[in-house]
N, C-alpha and C positions, 0 to 999 in steps of 0.2 A: 526736182528731178523731172526728166522728160525723155521722150523718145523721138529720134530723128523722124521727120515727116515721111521719108522714103521707107521707114520700117513700121509705119502705122498699120493697124489692122492685121497684125500677125500674132497677137496675144502677149506681146512683150510688156506693154503697159499694165495689163492685168496681173502678170506675174510679178512685176516690180511692186505693184500695189499690194499684192498678197503678202510678199515678203516684208514690206514696210509695216503692214497691219500686224502681222505676227510678231515682229520685233517690238512694236509699240505695246502690244498686249503683254508680252513677256516682261517688259519693263514696268508694267503696272499702270499704264495710261488707260483712261476710260473713254477718251474721245480722240478723234483724228480730224484735222481740218485741211482744206485746200483752198487756194485762192486763184481766181482767174478773172478775165474780163467778163463782165455781165453779158448774158445771153442777149442776142439781137443787135450787138454792136459791130461784130466782124464775123464773117462766115467761118473762118478757121477756128475762132474761139467758140462758136456755137457747137462745133464738133467736140471740142474739149469739154464744154458744159454737159453735153449729152453723154459723153464718156463717164464723167463723174456721177451723173445721175444713174447711169446703168450699173455702176458699182454699188449703189445704195446710198450715196450721199444725199443729204437734204439741204435745201436752201436755208441759210441762216440769216445773212444780212448782206446788204450792198452798201459799200462806202463810195459815194459818188465822186469824191475828189481825193481819195487816198493816194492814188498814183498821179492822176490828172483828170481834167474834165472829159477828155476823149476816151479814157480807159477806166470806166467805173469798176471798182473791185467787188466781185461776187465772192462771198465766203460760203463754203459748203462745210457741213460737219457730219460726222457719223459716230455713233456709239460703237466702241469695240469691246466693251466689258461683258 
């Protein structure tokens, strides 16, 4: 899921995440994860990384070539239990 760039910084992403987290918790999941391009590769993805960190996600692992060598995959996780 994502939010159109022109709608960033309006609280929409936080509300979407809040709803997704609540739905996952109701279904009995203990963790939630997100994937994005690793911090430091592209300015626009650095903003995405900072957003996930602000929600409380923790860095879990980087897969350097999951997508391709120019887009290392950063995995973040969060406990929802």
